N, C-alpha and C positions, 0 to 999 in steps of 0.2 A: 555484791554488796549491797545492801537489804540500809536504804536512808528509813531513817522515824522522826527526827527532826523536824518541826517543821519549819524554819530557816532551809536548813539541810535539800529538804526537796524543793520550796521554793525556788533556792540555787540553783539547782538540778533542773528542772524543768525552766528557767529561763534561760539556761549554755542549753537543753536541748533544745526547745522552740526553735532559738534561733539558729542552730545547726541542720537541722528536719526541714526547718522551711528554706536554708540555702540549697541544700540534696534537693530533697521532692518539686520542688520548682527547673529542677531541668529536665524530669520528663514530660514526656508528650500524649499528653492524654484522651483519648478520645470515650467515649460513650455510644450506646446500639441500648434503648427504650424498643421492648419489644409490644410494649402498652402505652400508648399517651396518657392513659392518667394514672402511670409510675414514674413521670416523671415529676420530681416533685417539687421543682424550679414552675411548673406551667399547670398543675391539678388543683383544687379546689379541694379535694378531698385528702384526710389525712389517712398517713400510711405508716406500717415496720416495718423499717427495712431491714432486711437480716444481709449479714455478711461474714464471711469466717475472721475467727478470731485474729489469723494468722497476717490476712489482706488490712488491717488497720488504720496501718500508713497512708492507705487509699483516699479514702472519705475524710480524714484529717488534713488531706490539702487542699480536696475540693468538697469537702460540703463542708466546714465548720461555718455555723453561721446564725444569723438569728431562726431559721424557723426548723432547727435540729437539733432536738436533746439526744447524748446516747447515754444509754444505760452501764454505768460502768458498778464493777464490784468494790466491794463494802473493803474485803482484804487493803492490806494494805499500800500494796501495787497500785490502786484506782485510785491512792490520791495524789500519786504522779502522774497518771493517763491523767485525772481530774487537774493538774495544773498546768499540765502541756495543753491542752483543749482551752483551758481558757487564755492562754499567752494567744493562740490562735482566732480568739471569739468565739470563742464553741462553748457549748450551754451540755450540760455530762446532772443526771438521775444519778446518787449512789442507790446502787440494787442489788437483785441478782436474778436470774431466772430459777437460779435454783436457792438462791435464799435471800433472803428480807425482799420479795418479788411487789408485793401490799406495798412497802412501800416505797419500791423507787415506780410502782404504777399509781400510787399517790400524789406520790410530787412531780411525776411526768402531767399530769391533770391541772395540777394548780400552777406551772408552766405556761403561763396561757398566751406569750407570746411564741413559743416552739409550735410550730406545727403538726412535726412529725420525729417520727422516735429511731432509733436505729439502735439493734441490738446483736450481739454476738451469739447465735445459737451453740456454741460449741463452750462457750465460753461459762466463767474465769480459767479452768483449770483440764476442760477438755470430755470426754477421746476427742481428737483432733477431727475437724469437718466431722460429727454427729450433732443432728438437733437435738437439743435437749426438751423437755413437757414442756419445759415452763415458755419457751418464746409461745407455745400454744396457748397455753393457759393465759396469755397477758391477750393474747389475741383476742380470743372468747369472752375476755370480761369488757375490753376496751369497744368491740363490734369496730374494729381498725382489721384493713386489710392487710395478710403478712405478704410481702413485694420481696422474692429473691434476688438479690445484686451479689453475682461473681465477680470479682476484683483482680485482676492479671497484672504481672511485669513482664518485660519479653527479658528472659535469660538474666533473672534475680536472683541474688545468693539465700541461702538460707539461711537464719541462725540455729544453733544447738539446747532450742526450748521446746518446751513439747510440742507446740501449734506449730512448729518449723516456719520462724517468722519469715514471712518476704522482704526481705535486703533489696530495695532494684538496684538496678545498676545508673549511670546517670546519662542522662540522651538518650534514652530508650523510649520505647511506646509500653506505654500503661492505657490498660482498655478496661473498662465498666458494662455488660449488659446486664441490663435491667428488667425482668420478667414481669409478670401480668401480676394481681393480684389475689392474695388466694385467704377466700372468706369463711370463719371459723364457724363454727355455732355457737353458741352462748348456753348450751344442756348438755355440753358433753360428756357420754362416762367413760371410762377409763378404757374401751373397746376405742371406742371413738374418737376422743386424744391418739390412742394411740395409731390409729387409720391417719389419721390428717397427720401425724409427724409423720407418717412414714411419705405420704404424698410431698410434704413441705420440704425431707432429705431429698426424694427423687428432682424437685423443684430444682435445691440448691444444688446438686449434683450436675443437674443439667447446665446452670447459668455460668457455673463454675468452668466445665470445659470447656464453654464456647467461647467466655473470655480466653484463657489461656490460647484454645486456638486462635483469635483474631490477634494477640498479642503477642504472637507469634508468626503471626504468618508475613511473607513478607513484602506486602500490596496491604492498602487500605481499604477494607473491603465495605460494600455503597453501603452499607447497615449504619456504618459510625458515624457520629458526626464531633467535632473540635468541645472538647471540653468550656472553654472561652466563647462559642456562639452558643452553647447551650446557657451557661452562668451573663451570659449578652441577653440571651431571650429571659430571662427569669427577670432578671431587672425593668426593662419593656413591662412586661407581666404586670408588674407592682406598679409601675406606674399608670398603669389604665385601672388598678382596681383600686 
């Protein structure tokens, strides 16, 4: 059922956010940062973080806050996502990597409190796990590095949607693997954009595969640190600035 009335959308967002918070907080979250500059809570650099559409529940619980704005599609489902994120104290920019990208980009730049931008490079309609040119365009116009992030839940269920949305099982491990930032030149032609897109695609596939491997492993890898420790460190860093 599609929701269109503003009151119905806000009601669904309120109830949905309450259920999601209880459900997602049962997971055991861990992070592996391959580059210190890619840790959003510790770097001074502004980054564009890429994560697949199917794992959007992961950053919803771990990274909603004043440092992030998430690019959300202009389509009707995007309004529900926006309302849910507001319930989690998250910020959104309405636009798309395929349509309305310029408006979304301007909104992000005007949103001064936000340091980083998060986008799903295969959203909002797919194909699943295929990086679209829009992500490359955004990076080239903002001079912000593209940071590939793989997110995985151990033994998750899958929805019947186009992206096979990951539905985490309670009390299981969840792992985020964050790669190094990729710089996109600002004067690319079509061939250059495609070459960068292929490189980003390769890195997205790599970090996602590693996240899935670490999430399913029987023991905690030495590269991983608990999400709580990561967030606690960010609070200390903020006090020092």
